Backbone as a chain_set.jsonl record, in Angstrom:
{"seq": "MLATSVRIAVFSALLAPSLAFAQAYVDIEQRLSAEQLREVALTPTQLQTLNRMLREAAEKDAANAPAAVASDAAGQAPRRGPAQYIGLDDRPIKSRLKHDIAGWAPGTVFELDNGQQWKVLKGSMKLRKPMTTPEILVVPGVAGRWFLQVDEDLPKARVYRID", "coords": {"N": [[-50.654, 105.836, 48.203], [-48.685, 106.515, 45.295], [-45.843, 108.62, 45.189], [-45.316, 111.458, 43.103], [-42.728, 111.681, 41.921], [-41.763, 109.071, 42.134], [-43.629, 107.667, 40.625], [-43.096, 108.755, 38.125], [-40.477, 107.818, 37.758], [-40.91, 105.023, 37.658], [-42.705, 104.789, 35.443], [-41.104, 105.915, 33.466], [-39.114, 104.018, 33.315], [-40.584, 101.934, 32.283], [-41.586, 102.895, 29.817], [-39.556, 104.1, 28.256], [-36.452, 103.271, 26.702], [-33.895, 102.561, 28.902], [-31.238, 102.105, 28.819], [-28.272, 101.947, 26.789], [-28.134, 100.114, 23.683], [-26.113, 98.174, 23.771], [-25.706, 97.581, 26.436], [-26.554, 95.598, 29.349], [-29.721, 94.722, 30.843], [-30.789, 96.312, 33.863], [-32.006, 95.458, 36.993], [-35.009, 96.763, 38.535], [-34.829, 97.149, 41.255], [-32.216, 97.862, 41.61], [-32.123, 100.279, 40.41], [-33.731, 102.069, 41.797], [-33.869, 103.821, 44.919], [-33.819, 102.531, 48.33], [-35.791, 103.836, 49.794], [-37.476, 104.794, 47.728], [-38.316, 102.348, 46.685], [-39.812, 101.363, 48.862], [-41.807, 103.273, 48.847], [-43.03, 102.797, 46.398], [-44.074, 100.316, 46.871], [-44.42, 97.689, 45.793], [-45.234, 94.258, 45.498], [-43.105, 91.354, 45.996], [-43.663, 89.603, 43.86], [-44.834, 91.341, 41.984], [-42.652, 93.05, 41.5], [-40.902, 91.197, 40.357], [-42.335, 90.523, 38.034], [-42.426, 93.026, 36.753], [-39.66, 93.486, 36.34], [-39.132, 91.321, 34.603], [-40.711, 92.014, 32.374], [-39.51, 94.449, 31.601], [-36.904, 93.569, 31.081], [-37.358, 91.82, 28.917], [-38.259, 93.69, 27.046], [-35.929, 95.232, 26.763], [-34.23, 93.295, 25.682], [-35.526, 92.825, 23.277], [-35.223, 95.342, 22.069], [-32.432, 95.332, 21.86], [-32.089, 93.229, 20.078], [-33.151, 94.327, 17.801], [-31.433, 96.369, 17.295], [-29.315, 96.455, 15.232], [-30.831, 97.031, 12.936], [-32.026, 99.4, 13.613], [-30.086, 101.345, 14.111], [-27.625, 102.799, 12.192], [-24.536, 103.336, 10.469], [-22.813, 105.157, 7.977], [-20.547, 104.233, 5.282], [-18.58, 106.159, 5.193], [-18.067, 106.76, 7.736], [-19.648, 108.513, 9.154], [-21.693, 109.973, 11.752], [-23.942, 107.812, 13.553], [-27.215, 107.239, 12.257], [-30.635, 107.601, 13.045], [-32.933, 104.917, 12.852], [-35.929, 104.1, 10.888], [-37.835, 103.252, 12.762], [-37.53, 104.968, 14.865], [-38.69, 107.36, 14.137], [-41.853, 107.898, 13.461], [-43.462, 107.126, 10.464], [-41.384, 107.778, 8.736], [-40.44, 105.514, 7.573], [-41.993, 105.06, 5.478], [-42.515, 105.247, 1.946], [-42.138, 107.682, -0.703], [-44.915, 108.545, -2.788], [-45.452, 108.318, -6.114], [-47.389, 109.639, -8.632], [-50.117, 110.519, -10.805], [-52.388, 113.219, -11.127], [-55.907, 112.801, -11.48], [-57.306, 114.856, -12.433], [-57.446, 118.323, -13.504], [-55.653, 121.106, -12.084], [-55.849, 124.164, -10.324], [-55.096, 125.251, -8.048], [-55.033, 124.995, -4.421], [-56.592, 124.517, -1.198], [-57.346, 124.19, 2.324], [-59.32, 121.314, 2.622], [-59.536, 120.729, -0.086], [-59.671, 118.058, -2.39], [-57.534, 115.666, -3.714], [-57.441, 113.505, -6.39], [-55.814, 110.631, -7.288], [-54.307, 108.893, -10.072], [-53.744, 106.325, -9.328], [-55.762, 105.529, -7.768], [-55.886, 106.457, -5.161], [-57.027, 108.866, -2.739], [-56.444, 112.075, -1.54], [-56.701, 114.537, 0.946], [-56.47, 118.021, 1.522], [-55.078, 119.289, 4.409], [-53.615, 121.384, 5.551], [-52.362, 124.449, 4.273], [-52.339, 126.515, 1.397], [-52.673, 127.491, -2.016], [-52.549, 129.318, -5.003], [-52.252, 128.707, -8.295], [-50.321, 130.158, -10.95], [-51.02, 129.508, -13.534], [-53.41, 127.08, -14.55], [-52.78, 123.544, -14.163], [-52.657, 120.674, -16.199], [-53.752, 117.557, -15.409], [-51.362, 116.951, -13.682], [-48.19, 115.373, -12.914], [-47.535, 114.134, -9.716], [-46.084, 114.13, -6.396], [-46.347, 112.459, -3.391], [-45.148, 112.886, -0.303], [-43.707, 111.42, 2.641], [-43.65, 112.651, 6.016], [-42.484, 113.524, 9.302], [-43.893, 111.73, 12.054], [-46.139, 110.581, 10.82], [-47.146, 112.452, 9.057], [-48.092, 113.743, 5.833], [-47.192, 115.126, 2.647], [-48.178, 116.822, -0.25], [-46.752, 117.292, -3.345], [-46.765, 119.309, -6.067], [-45.1, 120.617, -7.78], [-41.611, 120.924, -7.629], [-40.677, 123.454, -7.072], [-42.713, 124.768, -5.838], [-44.674, 125.464, -2.859], [-45.515, 122.778, -0.63], [-48.548, 120.949, -0.025], [-50.047, 120.073, 3.024], [-51.35, 116.964, 3.556], [-53.85, 114.346, 4.006], [-54.756, 110.927, 3.794], [-57.822, 109.824, 2.427], [-59.217, 107.749, 1.286]], "CA": [[-50.56, 106.393, 46.863], [-47.293, 106.754, 44.898], [-45.404, 110.001, 45.002], [-45.152, 111.792, 41.691], [-41.381, 111.376, 41.437], [-41.62, 107.62, 42.0], [-44.441, 107.284, 39.464], [-42.343, 109.142, 36.93], [-39.346, 106.904, 37.622], [-41.411, 103.709, 37.232], [-43.221, 104.895, 34.081], [-39.973, 106.134, 32.566], [-38.453, 102.725, 33.134], [-41.435, 101.108, 31.432], [-41.876, 103.436, 28.496], [-38.386, 104.531, 27.486], [-35.264, 102.464, 26.926], [-33.089, 103.263, 29.881], [-29.835, 101.794, 28.612], [-27.855, 101.81, 25.397], [-28.382, 98.766, 23.171], [-25.053, 97.231, 24.09], [-25.674, 97.295, 27.854], [-27.531, 94.641, 29.843], [-30.798, 95.271, 31.656], [-30.526, 96.415, 35.293], [-33.266, 95.304, 37.725], [-35.586, 97.979, 39.087], [-34.343, 97.298, 42.623], [-30.91, 98.514, 41.548], [-32.314, 101.624, 39.861], [-34.409, 102.913, 42.772], [-33.344, 103.764, 46.295], [-34.653, 101.751, 49.251], [-36.959, 104.659, 50.105], [-38.365, 104.766, 46.565], [-38.925, 101.014, 46.609], [-40.861, 101.303, 49.897], [-42.892, 104.15, 48.412], [-43.709, 102.111, 45.303], [-44.817, 99.273, 47.583], [-44.744, 96.539, 44.96], [-44.937, 92.966, 46.113], [-42.012, 90.677, 45.298], [-44.171, 89.064, 42.592], [-44.987, 92.469, 41.072], [-41.305, 93.459, 41.102], [-40.378, 90.172, 39.455], [-43.042, 90.677, 36.763], [-41.954, 94.274, 36.154], [-38.3, 93.245, 35.849], [-39.201, 90.426, 33.45], [-41.232, 92.767, 31.23], [-38.491, 95.407, 31.178], [-35.783, 92.8, 30.522], [-37.779, 91.368, 27.583], [-38.272, 94.869, 26.165], [-34.531, 95.576, 26.48], [-33.703, 92.275, 24.774], [-36.138, 93.074, 21.963], [-34.527, 96.516, 21.527], [-31.071, 94.925, 21.498], [-32.183, 92.39, 18.881], [-33.478, 95.2, 16.671], [-30.446, 97.449, 17.222], [-28.641, 96.623, 13.941], [-31.733, 97.634, 11.954], [-32.452, 100.723, 14.05], [-28.989, 102.302, 14.094], [-26.687, 102.473, 11.116], [-23.62, 104.409, 10.096], [-22.424, 104.939, 6.592], [-19.169, 103.792, 5.04], [-17.673, 107.283, 5.4], [-17.842, 106.896, 9.162], [-20.43, 109.589, 9.741], [-22.418, 109.609, 12.97], [-25.089, 106.941, 13.311], [-28.501, 107.897, 12.04], [-31.71, 106.822, 13.646], [-33.704, 104.136, 11.89], [-37.31, 104.51, 10.724], [-38.628, 102.986, 13.956], [-37.387, 106.097, 15.77], [-39.513, 108.45, 13.656], [-43.027, 107.313, 12.838], [-43.776, 107.609, 9.132], [-40.235, 107.93, 7.861], [-40.146, 104.274, 6.875], [-42.858, 105.066, 4.305], [-41.869, 105.708, 0.715], [-42.928, 108.651, -1.468], [-45.86, 107.994, -3.762], [-45.412, 109.08, -7.357], [-48.591, 109.338, -9.395], [-50.627, 111.621, -11.616], [-53.747, 113.58, -10.753], [-56.944, 112.472, -12.468], [-57.987, 116.094, -12.802], [-56.629, 119.527, -13.611], [-55.546, 121.799, -10.809], [-55.542, 125.586, -10.414], [-54.653, 125.626, -6.72], [-55.617, 124.183, -3.36], [-56.834, 125.113, 0.11], [-57.832, 123.128, 3.194], [-60.554, 120.689, 2.143], [-59.384, 120.295, -1.474], [-59.393, 116.623, -2.526], [-56.748, 115.281, -4.875], [-57.655, 112.116, -6.79], [-54.659, 110.149, -8.034], [-54.653, 107.842, -11.029], [-53.563, 105.012, -8.705], [-56.968, 105.262, -6.993], [-55.845, 107.086, -3.848], [-57.568, 110.211, -2.582], [-55.768, 112.813, -0.473], [-57.384, 115.795, 1.25], [-55.581, 119.039, 2.069], [-55.313, 119.66, 5.798], [-53.021, 122.709, 5.741], [-51.683, 125.034, 3.121], [-53.152, 126.951, 0.263], [-51.851, 127.979, -3.117], [-53.234, 129.564, -6.27], [-51.246, 128.605, -9.348], [-50.378, 131.218, -11.96], [-51.852, 128.954, -14.608], [-53.829, 125.725, -14.201], [-51.979, 122.43, -14.679], [-53.489, 119.593, -16.698], [-53.401, 116.245, -14.836], [-49.925, 116.93, -13.446], [-47.548, 114.314, -12.147], [-47.329, 114.638, -8.359], [-45.349, 113.297, -5.459], [-46.837, 112.561, -2.024], [-43.972, 112.503, 0.475], [-43.948, 111.283, 4.08], [-42.935, 113.506, 6.958], [-42.374, 112.976, 10.646], [-45.106, 111.435, 12.826], [-47.26, 110.218, 9.967], [-47.624, 113.551, 8.203], [-47.846, 113.583, 4.398], [-47.198, 116.382, 1.917], [-48.364, 116.652, -1.688], [-45.901, 118.209, -4.107], [-47.161, 119.417, -7.472], [-43.894, 121.062, -8.461], [-40.586, 121.061, -6.597], [-40.453, 124.87, -6.774], [-43.89, 125.308, -5.164], [-44.902, 124.917, -1.518], [-46.274, 121.529, -0.567], [-49.778, 120.968, 0.767], [-50.112, 118.986, 3.99], [-52.533, 116.189, 3.189], [-54.08, 113.063, 4.649], [-55.448, 110.014, 2.892], [-59.236, 109.679, 2.787], [-59.872, 106.589, 0.669]], "C": [[-49.091, 106.716, 46.552], [-47.001, 108.239, 44.778], [-45.157, 110.238, 43.523], [-43.775, 111.413, 41.168], [-41.171, 109.879, 41.253], [-42.43, 107.124, 40.813], [-43.683, 107.584, 38.171], [-41.186, 108.187, 36.703], [-39.807, 105.543, 37.111], [-41.911, 103.776, 35.795], [-42.11, 105.14, 33.076], [-39.257, 104.827, 32.285], [-39.262, 101.826, 32.213], [-41.499, 101.597, 29.996], [-40.662, 103.791, 27.663], [-37.223, 103.593, 27.731], [-34.335, 103.226, 27.852], [-31.602, 103.058, 29.663], [-29.525, 101.765, 27.13], [-28.031, 100.366, 24.973], [-27.348, 97.759, 23.651], [-25.036, 96.844, 25.563], [-26.774, 96.32, 28.238], [-28.573, 95.365, 30.687], [-30.396, 95.264, 33.132], [-31.868, 96.37, 36.012], [-33.698, 96.608, 38.379], [-35.11, 98.218, 40.522], [-32.988, 98.006, 42.662], [-31.009, 99.949, 41.026], [-32.896, 102.589, 40.882], [-33.761, 102.77, 44.139], [-34.287, 102.915, 47.143], [-35.919, 102.52, 49.605], [-37.964, 104.657, 48.95], [-39.052, 103.415, 46.433], [-40.025, 100.856, 47.648], [-42.07, 102.122, 49.461], [-43.705, 103.509, 47.282], [-44.583, 100.991, 45.863], [-45.29, 98.143, 46.671], [-44.412, 95.26, 45.715], [-43.752, 92.345, 45.383], [-42.452, 90.106, 43.947], [-44.327, 90.179, 41.558], [-43.628, 92.975, 40.588], [-40.706, 92.489, 40.104], [-41.017, 90.298, 38.068], [-42.568, 91.933, 36.031], [-40.553, 94.097, 35.573], [-38.302, 92.353, 34.615], [-39.666, 91.195, 32.213], [-40.188, 93.752, 30.692], [-37.296, 94.7, 30.538], [-36.127, 92.333, 29.1], [-37.794, 92.529, 26.591], [-36.853, 95.278, 25.787], [-33.907, 94.58, 25.514], [-34.252, 92.47, 23.367], [-35.462, 94.271, 21.29], [-33.126, 96.143, 21.061], [-31.077, 94.08, 20.232], [-32.445, 93.225, 17.638], [-32.44, 96.29, 16.456], [-29.755, 97.553, 15.875], [-29.527, 97.271, 12.889], [-32.075, 99.066, 12.325], [-31.342, 101.763, 13.991], [-27.997, 101.869, 13.034], [-25.724, 103.631, 10.936], [-23.153, 104.113, 8.682], [-20.943, 104.585, 6.477], [-18.161, 104.912, 5.289], [-17.417, 107.544, 6.874], [-18.594, 108.052, 9.798], [-21.181, 109.066, 10.959], [-23.597, 108.71, 12.63], [-26.338, 107.769, 13.078], [-29.578, 106.997, 12.618], [-32.48, 106.116, 12.545], [-35.146, 104.603, 11.85], [-38.153, 104.284, 11.976], [-38.567, 104.148, 14.932], [-38.314, 107.252, 15.382], [-40.67, 107.881, 12.866], [-43.268, 107.944, 11.478], [-42.592, 107.679, 8.199], [-39.816, 106.629, 7.193], [-41.041, 104.131, 5.647], [-42.1, 105.635, 3.113], [-42.743, 106.754, 0.028], [-43.805, 107.933, -2.487], [-45.835, 108.893, -4.988], [-46.617, 108.658, -8.18], [-48.948, 110.548, -10.253], [-52.031, 111.929, -11.138], [-54.713, 113.193, -11.869], [-57.607, 113.723, -13.022], [-56.983, 117.241, -12.927], [-56.625, 120.232, -12.257], [-55.162, 123.251, -11.05], [-55.043, 126.106, -9.069], [-55.269, 124.696, -5.695], [-55.755, 125.009, -2.098], [-57.294, 123.977, 1.019], [-59.205, 122.625, 2.725], [-60.486, 120.214, 0.707], [-59.02, 118.812, -1.499], [-58.636, 116.389, -3.822], [-57.027, 113.802, -5.159], [-56.497, 111.699, -7.695], [-55.072, 109.046, -8.997], [-54.401, 106.439, -10.481], [-54.745, 104.654, -7.798], [-56.994, 105.931, -5.627], [-56.479, 108.473, -3.892], [-56.909, 110.844, -1.365], [-56.461, 114.154, -0.307], [-56.406, 116.759, 1.92], [-56.03, 119.386, 3.489], [-54.821, 121.082, 6.048], [-52.351, 123.158, 4.458], [-52.665, 125.446, 2.042], [-52.234, 127.575, -0.77], [-52.756, 128.21, -4.319], [-52.146, 129.585, -7.327], [-51.411, 129.743, -10.351], [-51.199, 130.784, -13.166], [-52.192, 127.517, -14.234], [-52.919, 124.672, -14.842], [-52.93, 121.304, -15.06], [-52.95, 118.256, -16.218], [-51.897, 116.1, -14.574], [-49.453, 115.67, -12.709], [-47.259, 114.904, -10.771], [-46.506, 113.646, -7.542], [-45.962, 113.538, -4.081], [-45.714, 112.015, -1.154], [-44.297, 112.425, 1.963], [-43.125, 112.279, 4.877], [-42.866, 112.808, 8.302], [-43.767, 112.77, 11.246], [-46.326, 111.22, 11.94], [-47.813, 111.336, 9.106], [-47.251, 113.266, 6.757], [-47.991, 114.931, 3.723], [-47.296, 116.092, 0.424], [-47.59, 117.733, -2.41], [-46.326, 118.163, -5.568], [-45.955, 119.777, -8.321], [-42.851, 121.303, -7.377], [-40.311, 122.506, -6.21], [-41.628, 125.521, -6.046], [-44.005, 124.737, -3.754], [-45.737, 123.636, -1.595], [-47.54, 121.739, 0.261], [-49.709, 119.819, 1.768], [-51.435, 118.272, 3.776], [-52.662, 114.953, 4.074], [-54.942, 112.225, 3.72], [-56.875, 109.787, 3.365], [-59.892, 108.464, 2.157], [-59.668, 105.33, 1.475]], "O": [[-48.344, 107.139, 47.435], [-47.838, 109.011, 44.313], [-44.827, 109.311, 42.785], [-43.669, 110.871, 40.068], [-40.482, 109.458, 40.324], [-41.972, 106.255, 40.071], [-43.641, 106.767, 37.252], [-40.935, 107.783, 35.568], [-39.171, 104.967, 36.229], [-41.575, 102.903, 34.995], [-42.163, 104.633, 31.955], [-38.845, 104.561, 31.156], [-38.696, 101.046, 31.448], [-41.469, 100.795, 29.063], [-40.753, 103.777, 26.435], [-37.021, 103.156, 28.864], [-34.027, 104.394, 27.616], [-30.786, 103.761, 30.258], [-30.422, 101.578, 26.308], [-28.073, 99.476, 25.823], [-27.685, 96.603, 23.911], [-24.398, 95.851, 25.913], [-27.794, 96.216, 27.556], [-28.341, 96.47, 31.178], [-29.743, 94.33, 33.598], [-32.771, 97.144, 35.692], [-32.87, 97.448, 38.732], [-35.0, 99.365, 40.955], [-32.661, 98.673, 43.643], [-30.078, 100.738, 41.188], [-32.601, 103.784, 40.85], [-33.182, 101.734, 44.467], [-35.409, 102.616, 46.733], [-36.997, 101.934, 49.706], [-39.168, 104.531, 49.175], [-40.237, 103.347, 46.106], [-41.07, 100.275, 47.352], [-43.214, 101.721, 49.676], [-44.925, 103.664, 47.224], [-45.691, 100.754, 45.384], [-46.433, 97.697, 46.77], [-43.44, 95.195, 46.468], [-43.424, 92.762, 44.272], [-41.679, 90.129, 42.989], [-43.993, 89.992, 40.388], [-43.465, 93.292, 39.41], [-40.08, 92.896, 39.125], [-40.331, 90.195, 37.052], [-42.335, 91.898, 34.823], [-40.29, 94.509, 34.443], [-37.548, 92.603, 33.675], [-39.091, 91.049, 31.134], [-40.006, 93.873, 29.48], [-36.74, 95.191, 29.554], [-35.302, 92.432, 28.191], [-37.392, 92.373, 25.438], [-36.591, 95.629, 24.637], [-33.145, 94.965, 24.627], [-33.531, 92.301, 22.384], [-35.162, 94.231, 20.096], [-32.68, 96.581, 20.0], [-30.174, 94.196, 19.404], [-32.009, 92.869, 16.543], [-32.563, 97.067, 15.51], [-29.606, 98.672, 15.383], [-29.025, 97.994, 12.028], [-32.384, 99.871, 11.447], [-31.625, 102.951, 13.837], [-27.582, 100.711, 12.989], [-26.065, 104.778, 11.221], [-23.106, 102.96, 8.255], [-20.196, 104.635, 7.454], [-16.996, 104.632, 5.571], [-16.646, 108.436, 7.229], [-18.215, 108.521, 10.871], [-21.286, 107.857, 11.164], [-24.185, 108.826, 11.555], [-26.495, 108.857, 13.631], [-29.429, 105.776, 12.666], [-32.655, 106.648, 11.449], [-35.556, 105.414, 12.681], [-39.089, 105.042, 12.231], [-39.47, 104.301, 15.754], [-38.682, 108.049, 16.245], [-40.496, 107.433, 11.733], [-43.277, 109.168, 11.354], [-42.77, 107.644, 6.982], [-38.932, 106.631, 6.336], [-40.876, 103.198, 4.862], [-41.158, 106.411, 3.273], [-43.966, 106.715, 0.162], [-43.467, 106.855, -2.975], [-46.156, 110.079, -4.911], [-46.843, 107.469, -8.4], [-48.156, 111.48, -10.395], [-52.785, 111.023, -10.784], [-54.372, 113.253, -13.05], [-58.383, 113.65, -13.975], [-55.83, 117.132, -12.509], [-57.478, 119.984, -11.405], [-54.28, 123.551, -11.855], [-54.618, 127.257, -8.959], [-55.944, 123.728, -6.046], [-55.127, 126.056, -1.944], [-57.606, 122.894, 0.524], [-60.118, 123.41, 2.47], [-61.293, 119.377, 0.303], [-58.171, 118.361, -0.731], [-59.042, 116.851, -4.889], [-56.871, 112.954, -4.281], [-56.234, 112.324, -8.723], [-56.062, 108.35, -8.772], [-54.803, 105.457, -11.106], [-54.738, 103.614, -7.14], [-58.047, 105.964, -4.99], [-56.473, 109.154, -4.917], [-56.824, 110.234, -0.299], [-56.772, 114.829, -1.288], [-55.616, 116.362, 2.777], [-57.187, 119.726, 3.734], [-55.512, 121.888, 6.672], [-51.847, 122.354, 3.674], [-53.686, 124.796, 1.818], [-51.172, 128.11, -0.451], [-53.627, 127.392, -4.615], [-51.222, 130.396, -7.257], [-52.521, 130.229, -10.569], [-51.96, 131.562, -13.741], [-51.36, 126.81, -13.665], [-52.365, 124.885, -15.92], [-53.886, 121.014, -14.341], [-51.837, 117.862, -16.568], [-51.237, 115.243, -15.162], [-50.21, 115.013, -11.995], [-46.793, 116.038, -10.665], [-46.272, 112.506, -7.942], [-46.084, 114.684, -3.647], [-45.363, 110.839, -1.245], [-45.054, 113.24, 2.489], [-42.043, 112.693, 4.459], [-43.165, 111.619, 8.407], [-44.692, 113.536, 10.978], [-47.429, 111.641, 12.289], [-48.861, 111.169, 8.483], [-46.233, 112.634, 6.479], [-48.786, 115.772, 4.142], [-46.591, 115.23, -0.1], [-47.742, 118.924, -2.136], [-46.257, 117.121, -6.22], [-45.809, 119.297, -9.445], [-43.176, 121.833, -6.315], [-39.77, 122.764, -5.135], [-41.553, 126.693, -5.675], [-43.494, 123.652, -3.48], [-46.548, 123.45, -2.502], [-47.588, 122.603, 1.136], [-49.348, 118.702, 1.396], [-52.502, 118.886, 3.808], [-51.734, 114.567, 4.784], [-55.753, 112.751, 2.959], [-57.117, 109.582, 4.555], [-61.045, 108.174, 2.475], [-60.155, 104.266, 1.093]]}, "num_chains": 1, "name": "protein.A"}
């Protein structure tokens, strides 16, 4: 059975890019000590397959590097591309509610005139006065979260799409 530290080293090599985009892939035999390699106990064929898979993943990352990392003309620090943060490559949705609104709480369903339906997951608000079919904005957040904005001065409701 593999020791925990060796398992972590192997899984880290598989799941996370281990090198910067500009660097070449380094075989697993060069990353692990002789003792760790004995502990892993992979056959030469398994090592070759693992190295091939990791090399292909590194090449794919390198090929996508120009789209994933960008810096602006002012020379500011690079910013991470949408692939780094799930959901941030989505665009805000501007629409109008099909109904009036006096507030919301978890479970409230918003029906948009574009046919979409969004349900409140978190957040509650009671408006001072009801709004008649207001224009709204549904904005993406990190990790696939979405927020419905009725007015820029009011808190947003965390929502998810149900249609």
